[in-house]
C-alpha positions as CSV (number, residue, x, y, z in Angstrom):
1,X,-1.7,-8.1,58.9
2,X,-2.2,-6.5,55.5
3,X,-3.5,-8.5,52.5
4,X,-0.2,-7.9,50.7
5,X,1.6,-9.8,53.4
6,X,-0.2,-13.0,52.8
7,X,1.5,-15.7,50.8
8,X,-1.0,-17.1,48.3
9,X,-0.6,-20.6,47.0
10,X,-2.8,-21.2,43.9
11,X,-2.8,-24.6,42.1
12,X,-4.1,-24.3,38.5
13,X,-3.7,-27.9,37.7
14,X,-2.6,-31.3,39.1
15,X,-4.7,-31.5,42.2
16,X,-7.6,-33.9,41.9
17,X,-6.3,-35.2,38.6
18,X,-3.2,-36.9,37.0
19,X,-1.3,-34.4,34.9
20,X,-1.8,-30.7,33.9
21,X,0.5,-29.7,36.8
22,X,0.8,-26.0,37.6
23,X,1.3,-24.0,40.8
24,X,1.5,-20.3,41.6
25,X,3.4,-18.8,44.5
26,X,2.1,-15.2,45.0
27,X,3.4,-12.6,47.4
28,X,2.7,-8.8,47.2
29,X,3.2,-7.9,43.6
30,X,5.1,-11.0,42.5
31,X,3.9,-14.3,41.0
32,X,6.2,-17.3,40.5
33,X,4.9,-20.2,38.4
34,X,6.0,-23.7,39.0
35,X,5.6,-26.0,35.9
36,X,3.1,-25.8,33.1
37,X,1.9,-29.2,32.1
38,X,-0.7,-31.0,29.9
39,X,-3.0,-33.9,30.5
40,X,-4.1,-36.8,28.3
41,X,-7.8,-36.6,27.3
42,X,-10.3,-38.7,29.3
43,X,-12.9,-41.0,27.8
44,X,-15.5,-38.2,27.9
45,X,-13.4,-35.9,25.8
46,X,-13.8,-37.4,22.2
47,X,-11.6,-35.8,19.6
48,X,-9.5,-33.8,22.1
49,X,-5.7,-34.1,21.6
50,X,-4.8,-33.0,25.1
51,X,-5.8,-30.7,27.9
52,X,-4.0,-27.7,29.4
53,X,-4.7,-25.4,32.4
54,X,-6.8,-22.3,32.2
55,X,-4.3,-19.4,32.1
56,X,-6.9,-16.6,32.5
57,X,-5.8,-15.8,36.1
58,X,-2.2,-15.5,34.9
59,X,-3.1,-13.5,31.8
60,X,-5.0,-10.9,33.8
61,X,-1.9,-10.5,36.0
62,X,0.9,-11.0,33.5
63,X,2.8,-7.9,34.7
64,X,3.2,-9.5,38.1
65,X,4.7,-12.8,36.8
66,X,8.5,-12.8,37.5
67,X,9.4,-16.3,36.4
68,X,8.4,-19.8,35.3
69,X,10.3,-22.6,37.2
70,X,10.4,-26.1,35.7
71,X,10.9,-29.1,38.0
72,X,11.6,-31.6,35.2
73,X,11.0,-32.5,31.6
74,X,7.9,-34.7,31.6
75,X,4.9,-33.6,29.4
76,X,2.6,-33.3,32.4
77,X,4.9,-30.6,33.7
78,X,6.1,-28.8,30.5
79,X,3.5,-29.8,27.9
80,X,1.5,-26.6,28.1
81,X,4.6,-24.4,27.9
82,X,4.1,-23.2,24.3
83,X,0.6,-22.0,25.1
84,X,1.5,-20.3,28.3
85,X,4.4,-18.4,26.7
86,X,2.1,-17.0,24.1
87,X,0.2,-15.4,26.9
88,X,3.1,-14.1,28.9
89,X,6.8,-13.3,28.3
90,X,8.8,-14.4,31.3
91,X,12.2,-16.1,31.8
92,X,12.0,-19.9,32.1
93,X,14.3,-21.6,34.6
94,X,15.3,-25.3,34.6
95,X,18.1,-27.7,34.7
96,X,20.1,-28.4,31.5
97,X,18.2,-31.4,30.4
98,X,14.8,-29.9,31.3
99,X,15.6,-26.8,29.3
100,X,16.5,-29.2,26.4
101,X,13.1,-30.9,26.6
102,X,11.4,-27.5,26.8
103,X,13.2,-26.2,23.7
104,X,12.1,-29.3,21.8
105,X,8.5,-28.7,22.9
106,X,8.5,-25.2,21.5
107,X,9.9,-26.1,18.1
108,X,6.5,-26.5,16.4
109,X,5.3,-23.1,17.6
110,X,6.1,-19.5,16.6
111,X,6.4,-16.7,19.1
112,X,6.3,-12.9,18.8
113,X,8.9,-12.7,21.5
114,X,11.4,-15.4,21.7
115,X,11.3,-17.1,25.1
116,X,14.3,-16.7,27.4
117,X,15.6,-19.9,29.0
118,X,18.0,-19.8,32.0
119,X,19.8,-22.9,33.0
120,X,20.1,-23.6,36.7
121,X,22.0,-26.2,38.8
122,X,20.9,-28.0,42.0
123,X,21.7,-26.0,45.1
124,X,21.6,-22.8,43.1
125,X,19.5,-20.0,44.7
126,X,17.8,-17.2,42.7
127,X,16.2,-14.1,44.1
128,X,12.8,-12.8,42.9
129,X,12.4,-9.8,45.2
130,X,11.1,-10.8,48.6
131,X,11.1,-14.5,47.7
132,X,14.0,-16.6,46.5
133,X,14.0,-20.1,45.0
134,X,16.6,-22.7,45.9
135,X,16.7,-25.9,43.8
136,X,17.6,-29.3,45.2
137,X,18.2,-32.7,43.4
138,X,15.5,-35.4,43.4
139,X,15.3,-38.7,41.7
140,X,12.6,-39.4,39.2
141,X,12.0,-41.4,36.0
142,X,13.6,-38.6,34.0
143,X,17.1,-37.3,34.7
144,X,17.9,-33.8,36.0
145,X,14.8,-33.4,38.1
146,X,14.6,-31.0,41.0
147,X,12.4,-29.8,43.9
148,X,12.2,-26.2,44.9
149,X,12.5,-24.5,48.3
150,X,11.0,-21.0,48.4
151,X,12.6,-18.8,51.0
152,X,9.8,-16.4,52.1
153,X,9.2,-13.9,54.9
154,X,7.0,-16.5,56.6
155,X,9.5,-19.4,56.3
156,X,10.5,-22.0,53.8
157,X,7.9,-23.4,51.4
158,X,8.9,-26.6,49.6
159,X,7.5,-27.9,46.3
160,X,8.8,-31.5,45.9
161,X,8.3,-31.8,42.2
162,X,7.8,-35.4,41.1
163,X,10.2,-37.7,43.0
164,X,11.2,-41.1,44.3
165,X,14.1,-42.0,46.7
166,X,16.4,-44.1,44.6
167,X,19.7,-45.1,46.4
168,X,21.1,-46.7,43.2
169,X,19.9,-44.5,40.3
170,X,21.0,-45.1,36.7
171,X,22.8,-41.8,36.7
172,X,25.0,-40.6,39.6
173,X,22.5,-37.9,40.6
174,X,21.4,-39.0,44.0
175,X,18.6,-37.6,46.1
176,X,19.9,-34.6,48.1
177,X,19.1,-35.6,51.7
178,X,21.6,-33.2,53.1
179,X,19.9,-30.1,51.6
180,X,16.5,-31.4,52.5
181,X,17.5,-31.9,56.2
182,X,19.1,-28.4,56.1
183,X,15.7,-27.0,55.2
184,X,14.1,-29.0,58.0
185,X,16.5,-27.5,60.5
186,X,15.9,-24.0,59.3
187,X,12.1,-24.4,59.5
188,X,9.7,-25.4,56.8
189,X,6.4,-23.7,57.1
190,X,4.8,-25.6,54.2
191,X,5.5,-28.8,52.3
192,X,3.7,-29.5,49.0
193,X,4.5,-33.1,48.1
194,X,3.9,-35.5,45.1
195,X,1.0,-37.9,45.9
196,X,0.8,-40.0,42.8
197,X,1.8,-43.3,44.5
198,X,0.4,-42.5,48.0
199,X,-1.7,-45.7,47.9
200,X,1.3,-48.0,47.4
201,X,2.9,-49.4,50.5
202,X,6.7,-49.8,50.9
203,X,9.4,-48.3,48.7
204,X,9.6,-47.7,44.9
205,X,12.0,-50.1,43.3
206,X,15.2,-48.6,41.9
207,X,15.7,-47.9,38.2
208,X,18.8,-50.1,38.2
209,X,16.7,-53.1,39.2
210,X,15.5,-53.3,35.6
211,X,18.9,-54.0,34.1
212,X,18.8,-57.8,34.5
213,X,15.2,-58.2,33.4
214,X,15.6,-56.0,30.4
215,X,18.9,-57.7,29.4
216,X,17.3,-61.2,29.7
217,X,14.2,-60.2,27.7
218,X,16.1,-58.3,24.9
219,X,18.8,-60.9,24.5
220,X,16.4,-63.9,24.8
221,X,14.1,-63.0,22.0
222,X,14.3,-65.0,18.7
223,X,12.8,-62.1,16.8
224,X,12.8,-58.3,16.7
225,X,12.4,-56.5,20.0
226,X,10.3,-53.3,20.1
227,X,10.5,-51.2,23.3
228,X,7.8,-48.6,23.7
229,X,8.4,-45.9,26.3
230,X,8.2,-42.2,27.0
231,X,10.6,-40.3,24.8
232,X,11.7,-38.3,27.9
233,X,12.8,-41.5,29.8
234,X,16.5,-40.9,29.1
235,X,17.7,-43.3,31.8
236,X,15.7,-46.2,30.4
237,X,16.9,-45.3,26.9
238,X,20.5,-45.4,28.2
239,X,19.9,-48.8,29.7
240,X,18.6,-50.2,26.4
241,X,21.6,-48.7,24.5
242,X,24.0,-50.3,27.0
243,X,22.3,-53.7,26.7
244,X,22.3,-53.5,22.9
245,X,26.0,-52.6,23.0
246,X,26.8,-55.6,25.2
247,X,24.7,-58.0,23.1
248,X,25.9,-56.5,19.7
249,X,22.4,-55.6,18.6
250,X,21.5,-52.6,16.4
251,X,19.0,-50.0,17.5
252,X,16.4,-48.3,15.2
253,X,14.6,-45.2,16.6
254,X,10.9,-44.5,15.6
255,X,8.8,-41.4,16.5
256,X,9.7,-37.8,16.0
257,X,9.7,-37.0,19.7
258,X,11.9,-40.0,20.4
259,X,14.4,-39.0,17.7
260,X,14.5,-35.4,18.8
261,X,15.0,-36.2,22.5
262,X,17.7,-38.8,21.9
263,X,19.6,-36.4,19.7
264,X,19.3,-33.6,22.2
265,X,20.2,-35.7,25.2
266,X,23.3,-37.1,23.4
267,X,24.4,-33.5,22.5
268,X,24.1,-32.5,26.1
269,X,26.0,-35.5,27.4
270,X,23.1,-37.3,29.1
271,X,23.1,-40.2,26.6
272,X,26.3,-42.0,25.7
273,X,26.5,-44.5,22.8
274,X,28.4,-45.1,19.6
275,X,26.8,-43.8,16.5
276,X,27.6,-47.2,14.8
277,X,24.9,-48.9,16.9
278,X,22.1,-46.9,15.2
279,X,20.4,-48.0,12.0
280,X,17.6,-46.3,10.1
281,X,14.1,-47.9,10.3
282,X,14.4,-48.6,6.6
283,X,17.4,-50.9,7.3
284,X,15.6,-53.1,10.0
285,X,14.8,-55.8,7.5
286,X,18.4,-55.9,6.3
287,X,19.4,-57.5,9.6
288,X,18.4,-60.8,11.2
289,X,15.4,-60.2,13.3
290,X,17.1,-61.2,16.6
291,X,19.9,-58.6,16.0
292,X,17.6,-55.6,16.0
293,X,15.9,-53.5,18.8
294,X,13.5,-50.8,17.9
295,X,12.9,-47.9,20.3
296,X,9.5,-46.3,19.7
297,X,6.9,-44.0,21.2
298,X,3.3,-45.2,21.8
299,X,3.5,-46.8,25.3
300,X,0.0,-45.3,26.0
301,X,-1.6,-46.6,22.8
302,X,-1.8,-43.1,21.3
303,X,-3.6,-43.5,17.9
304,X,-1.0,-41.5,15.9
305,X,2.1,-42.9,17.7
306,X,4.7,-45.0,15.9
307,X,3.7,-48.2,17.8
308,X,0.1,-47.8,16.8
309,X,1.1,-47.4,13.1
310,X,3.3,-50.5,13.3
311,X,0.5,-52.5,15.0
312,X,-1.8,-51.4,12.1
313,X,0.7,-52.5,9.5
314,X,1.0,-48.9,8.3
315,X,4.7,-48.6,8.7
316,X,6.5,-49.1,5.3
317,X,9.8,-50.4,6.5
318,X,8.8,-53.4,8.6
319,X,5.9,-55.1,10.4
320,X,5.3,-57.1,13.5
321,X,5.9,-60.8,12.9
322,X,5.4,-64.0,14.9
323,X,8.3,-64.4,17.3
324,X,8.8,-60.7,17.8
325,X,8.7,-59.2,21.4
326,X,7.1,-55.9,22.3
327,X,7.9,-54.3,25.7
328,X,5.6,-51.5,27.0
329,X,8.1,-50.0,29.4
330,X,5.9,-47.5,31.1
331,X,3.1,-47.3,33.6
332,X,-0.4,-46.9,32.1
333,X,-1.7,-43.4,32.8
334,X,-5.2,-43.5,34.3
335,X,-7.7,-43.0,31.4
336,X,-5.4,-44.8,28.8
337,X,-6.3,-48.3,29.8
338,X,-8.6,-48.9,26.8
339,X,-6.1,-47.6,24.2
340,X,-3.3,-49.7,25.7
341,X,-5.5,-52.8,25.8
342,X,-6.4,-52.3,22.2
343,X,-2.8,-52.1,21.1
344,X,-1.8,-55.1,23.2
345,X,-4.6,-57.2,21.7
346,X,-3.6,-56.3,18.1
347,X,0.0,-57.1,18.8
348,X,-0.9,-60.5,20.3
349,X,-3.0,-61.3,17.2
350,X,0.1,-60.7,15.1
351,X,1.9,-63.4,17.0
352,X,4.1,-61.1,19.1
353,X,5.0,-61.7,22.7
354,X,3.8,-58.6,24.5
355,X,5.1,-57.6,28.0
356,X,3.3,-54.8,29.8
357,X,2.5,-53.4,33.2
358,X,1.3,-55.9,35.8
359,X,2.7,-58.9,34.1
360,X,6.4,-58.4,33.7
361,X,9.1,-56.7,35.7
362,X,10.1,-54.3,33.0
363,X,9.1,-51.0,34.4
364,X,9.4,-49.2,37.8
365,X,7.6,-46.1,38.8
366,X,9.2,-42.7,39.1
367,X,7.0,-41.7,42.0
368,X,7.5,-42.3,45.7
369,X,5.7,-45.0,47.6
370,X,4.3,-44.6,51.2
371,X,7.6,-45.0,53.2
372,X,9.4,-42.6,51.0
373,X,6.6,-40.0,51.3
374,X,6.7,-40.4,55.1
375,X,10.5,-40.0,55.1
376,X,10.3,-36.8,53.0
377,X,7.8,-35.3,55.6
378,X,9.9,-36.5,58.6
379,X,13.1,-34.9,57.3
380,X,11.5,-31.5,56.4
381,X,9.3,-31.4,59.5
382,X,6.7,-29.0,58.0
383,X,4.2,-27.0,60.0
384,X,1.7,-27.1,57.2
385,X,1.1,-29.8,54.6
386,X,-0.6,-29.8,51.1
387,X,-0.6,-33.0,49.1
388,X,-0.3,-32.3,45.4
389,X,-0.1,-34.2,42.1
390,X,-2.8,-36.8,42.1
391,X,-6.4,-37.7,42.0
392,X,-8.5,-36.8,45.1
393,X,-8.1,-40.3,46.6
394,X,-4.3,-39.9,46.4
395,X,-4.4,-36.6,48.2
396,X,-6.5,-38.1,51.0
397,X,-4.1,-41.1,51.4
398,X,-1.1,-38.7,51.5
399,X,-2.7,-36.5,54.1
400,X,-3.2,-39.6,56.3
401,X,0.5,-40.4,55.9
402,X,1.4,-36.8,57.0
403,X,-0.7,-37.3,60.2
404,X,1.1,-40.5,60.9
405,X,4.5,-38.6,60.8
406,X,3.3,-35.9,63.2
407,X,1.6,-33.2,61.1
408,X,-1.5,-31.9,63.0
409,X,-4.7,-32.5,61.1
410,X,-5.7,-28.9,61.4
411,X,-2.5,-27.9,59.5
412,X,-3.3,-30.2,56.5
413,X,-5.1,-28.7,53.5
414,X,-6.8,-30.9,50.9
415,X,-6.9,-28.4,48.0
416,X,-8.2,-28.7,44.5
417,X,-7.4,-26.7,41.3
418,X,-8.3,-23.1,41.6
419,X,-8.3,-22.9,45.4
420,X,-6.5,-19.9,46.8
421,X,-4.6,-20.8,50.0
422,X,-3.5,-18.0,52.3
423,X,-0.5,-18.4,54.6
424,X,0.2,-15.7,57.2
425,X,1.0,-15.4,60.9
426,X,-2.6,-16.5,61.8
427,X,-2.3,-19.8,60.0
428,X,-3.2,-21.4,56.7
429,X,-6.7,-21.5,55.0
430,X,-8.5,-21.8,51.7
431,X,-9.9,-18.3,51.2
432,X,-11.1,-18.0,47.6
433,X,-11.5,-19.7,44.3
434,X,-10.1,-18.7,40.8
435,X,-10.8,-20.0,37.3
436,X,-8.9,-23.3,36.9
437,X,-10.8,-25.5,34.5
438,X,-9.8,-27.5,31.4
439,X,-8.7,-25.8,28.2
440,X,-9.0,-28.3,25.3
441,X,-6.5,-28.6,22.5
442,X,-8.2,-30.0,19.4
443,X,-5.8,-29.8,16.4
444,X,-5.0,-26.1,15.9
445,X,-8.0,-25.1,18.0
446,X,-7.2,-23.9,21.5
447,X,-10.0,-23.6,24.0
448,X,-12.7,-23.4,21.4
449,X,-14.2,-26.8,22.2
450,X,-16.8,-26.2,24.9
451,X,-18.7,-28.7,26.9
452,X,-21.7,-28.6,24.6
453,X,-19.5,-29.7,21.7
454,X,-18.1,-32.6,23.7
455,X,-21.7,-33.6,24.6
456,X,-22.6,-33.5,20.9
457,X,-19.6,-35.7,20.0
458,X,-20.6,-38.2,22.7
459,X,-24.1,-38.3,21.3
460,X,-22.9,-38.9,17.8
461,X,-20.5,-41.6,19.0
462,X,-23.2,-43.4,20.9
463,X,-26.5,-42.9,18.9
464,X,-25.4,-41.4,15.6
465,X,-26.6,-38.2,13.8
466,X,-29.7,-37.4,11.8
467,X,-29.6,-34.4,9.4
468,X,-33.1,-33.1,8.4
469,X,-33.1,-31.0,5.2
470,X,-36.2,-28.7,5.1
471,X,-36.7,-26.9,1.7
472,X,-38.9,-23.8,2.0
473,X,-40.0,-21.6,-0.9
474,X,-38.7,-18.0,-0.6
475,X,-41.7,-16.3,-2.2
476,X,-44.7,-18.3,-0.9
477,X,-43.1,-20.1,2.1
478,X,-44.3,-23.4,0.5
479,X,-42.6,-26.5,1.7
480,X,-41.3,-29.4,-0.4
481,X,-40.9,-32.8,1.1
482,X,-38.1,-32.9,3.7
483,X,-35.1,-35.2,3.3
484,X,-33.4,-37.2,6.1
485,X,-29.7,-38.1,6.1
486,X,-28.6,-40.6,8.8
487,X,-25.1,-41.6,9.9
488,X,-24.3,-44.0,12.7
489,X,-28.0,-44.7,13.4
490,X,-28.9,-48.4,13.4
491,X,-31.9,-48.2,11.1
492,X,-31.9,-48.3,7.3
493,X,-32.8,-45.0,5.6
494,X,-35.6,-46.8,3.7
495,X,-37.2,-48.0,7.0
496,X,-40.7,-47.0,7.9
497,X,-39.4,-45.1,10.8
498,X,-37.9,-42.4,8.5
499,X,-41.1,-42.2,6.4
500,X,-43.0,-41.4,9.5
501,X,-40.3,-38.9,10.6
502,X,-40.5,-37.1,7.3
503,X,-44.3,-36.8,7.8
504,X,-43.8,-35.4,11.3
505,X,-41.4,-32.7,9.9
506,X,-43.7,-31.9,7.0
507,X,-46.7,-31.4,9.3
508,X,-44.8,-29.3,11.7
509,X,-43.4,-27.0,9.0
510,X,-46.9,-26.5,7.5
511,X,-48.2,-25.6,10.9
512,X,-45.3,-23.2,11.4
513,X,-46.1,-21.6,8.1
514,X,-49.8,-21.3,8.9
515,X,-48.9,-19.5,12.1
516,X,-47.1,-17.0,9.9
517,X,-44.0,-17.3,12.0
518,X,-40.7,-16.4,10.2
519,X,-38.4,-17.3,13.1
520,X,-36.2,-20.1,11.7
521,X,-34.6,-20.8,15.0
522,X,-38.0,-21.6,16.6
523,X,-38.8,-23.9,13.7
524,X,-35.5,-25.8,14.1
525,X,-36.0,-26.2,17.9
526,X,-39.6,-27.5,17.3
527,X,-38.3,-30.0,14.7
528,X,-35.5,-31.2,17.0
529,X,-37.8,-31.7,20.0
530,X,-40.5,-33.5,18.0
531,X,-38.0,-35.9,16.3
532,X,-36.1,-36.5,19.5
533,X,-39.3,-37.6,21.2
534,X,-40.3,-39.7,18.2
535,X,-37.0,-41.6,17.8
536,X,-36.6,-42.2,21.5
537,X,-40.2,-43.6,21.6
538,X,-39.5,-45.9,18.6
539,X,-35.9,-46.9,19.3
540,X,-34.9,-45.9,22.9
541,X,-32.1,-44.0,21.3
542,X,-31.3,-40.3,21.1
543,X,-29.4,-39.4,17.9
544,X,-28.1,-35.9,17.5
545,X,-30.7,-34.1,15.3
546,X,-29.5,-31.3,13.0
547,X,-32.3,-29.5,11.1
548,X,-31.1,-27.5,8.0
549,X,-33.5,-25.1,6.4
550,X,-32.8,-24.4,2.7
551,X,-34.6,-21.5,1.0
552,X,-35.5,-22.4,-2.6
553,X,-36.7,-20.1,-5.4
């Protein structure tokens, strides 16, 4: 069989990690991309705003890319969209609400070629040459989510997207079992399925289960109620509007993304509420505390979010007071535990009652538990199976579930980002590896933050920084006494340790001058090495040392 007849599956993100989801389906001269997501920075990424996939493989083959298909509107699936569309100009397909989220995501960016968005509906089938994509409805914690079935010369390949099986969803959009079983009857050669909750036994609770607990909490508070959640969770937002309408409470909305998504979802008909229920944040104090609910971003403790600013008393309109209730209605994304804990502690100190994951029944997951995952596999009856979307342990747990349902172990592939998986008449196998690392977004900087910079940031945060100013005469190469500037280092600048350090630098520079060596880089490296050894011997710490040579007349 010729190489061009292989179907190549290439994950560029989302396997072995939570977030940054991106998958390529490649056949002959065509590439179809599924999702383009971002990931929250981890603890070892100080100063990084978020992380996106490495697009270099795509950029080198941009003429082969036929389309970008979006499964749903969460940031871990559309967050990298603006950066990808600056590399390639291809049509973007998604459901009506997903396209709405995507347009909002692009608003802060400028493009040479305006991206083309094409709205699709579940059960619609679109051809891309030898491969066609058919969309089917799934339930998730955001409305209008879909999975995708690719009809290929080798059989049907299913990408589940993020999903749960919810028999009583907030919206009427139920999981499309009929279409899924139809694929299973036709023959599914490969299933790629969401593994996020593969460790959890049983079934995911329904979104509608929250109605009673949310109503009781919101109506039972003697003070203001703040609900922090993802701005894309339109179902949960609708539930809160419905509760506030029944309880005759006003709603204030905080956070730019929350405001934009609510306006967009209402325009598209996904949110329904009377405008009279809304008040501006500036009017919150004009009402009795127990008559106001505030919808806000910041459920992950993000430092610049509206909730963080409120917790820090930096919001002009109002503050958290004793008797208020704060609901964090979202799962804590792995890596965000510390930031969430910090916000929770601050809110408790202010006298608020804080309800968060693990302690109150005010959130349900949007990802399938074990019994739902097994049901998905049993209905589709795939020959091959690849667990996707999750840390490595989630992939392993999901693969074990697949074996329980009847998938042969030899037909299960545990892949990671960058693996090239070939499917042909001979079988399935990982045959190659492509670039698929992290690209860091730091303010307006894209991909310029390398691992060495992150290591330096870590060193500064842990042990501080010492800047050594070395003045050297231009004409005679004479040296004046060096100066030392310390930040974040535990010792006073007047301490004896710095006097000795200056003497070490002075002696080293004199020796360097005597050797008649003009290489300034060599001198800097010698100073760094000498001071590193000295400070570690004296303090057991390793501050970042930055020598600066100044030529003086």
